[in-house]
N, C-alpha and C positions, 0 to 999 in steps of 0.2 A: 162926186166926179169919178170917172173911170178912165184909166190910161191903158192904151194898147202900145206895146213896144215890139216893133217888127220892121226890118229894113225893106221888106218887099210887099208883104200881104196887107190888104186893106182890112180895117177892123170890121167886125160884125156890128149890127145896130147896138146902140147903148153905150158907145165909147165917146167921151167928150174931148179927149186929147190923144194925139198920136206922136210917138217918138220914133224916128227912123235910125238914130245913131245912139251909141252909148252916151256920148256927151250930152245930147239933147235929153235923153231919159234921166241922166244924172241931175241936170239942172232942174227939170220938172219935179223930180222926187225930193230935191232939196227944198223947193219952194212951196209945194202944195201937198196937202194930205188927200190921198185918194181912197175911195171906198174899195175899188177893185183895180188891180193891175195885172194884166196878162202879158207874160214874158215869152219872147222868142230867145233861143240861145245864140244863134249866129246873127250878128249885127253888122254884116258887111264882109269885107275881105278877110281871109285867114290872117291871123296875127293881130287883129283888132280886138278890143275889149268886147266881152259877151254879156248876155243876160245873166249868166252865172256870176260874173264879176259885179254886176249891179246888186244881186242878192247878197253877195258877200259884203258889199259896202253897206247895205241895210243892216246886216247882222253886226257889223262893226260899229253901228250907231252913227254913220256918216249921213244917212238918208232917212227920210220918214218911212215908217213901216205901214203899208196899206192894211186895211181891215181884212182884205181877202186877196190871196195870190193865186193866179191861174198860170199854168204853163201850157203853151200851145206849140212849142218847138217840135219840128219834125226830125230833129237830130236825136237819135235814140240815146246816145251816151249823154249828151247835154241835157236832155229831158230828165233822165234818171238822176243825175247829180243835182239838178236844179230842184227837183221834187224833194229830195232829201233836205236841202237847205230850206226850202219853203216850209216844210213840215216843222223843222226846228224853229224857224222864225215865228210861226204861229203859236208854238208852245211857249216861247219866251218873249212874246211881243211886248208885254208891259216892261220887262227888264231892259229890253233893247231901246224902247222909246225913252225910258228914264235916262239911259246913258247918252242918247242923242241930245236930250234937253240939257243935260249937264254940259255936254260939249259945246252946245250953242251959247250957253250962258257964260262960258269962260272966254 
């Protein structure tokens, strides 16, 4: 399964699920393991949680880490910081998933 996270744009072919808000994406990433997740940075009005916040929640072990992370944000600063977190996540995926499983078991 593949997840597209974007408040405005429609997903390209090949995505099974779409999340338009941070809260919707958070719930889906808690519940399901995705092969690919493509992230937008800005998920609504200024001051709302972002795609970056979702990646930080994955890194903290709160959410399932997908097998592959794509960033499609047009926000250049958001794209850059999300790319850094995504690279770190992919390097430490096994450790992060173990932390999440431990958290779920407690």
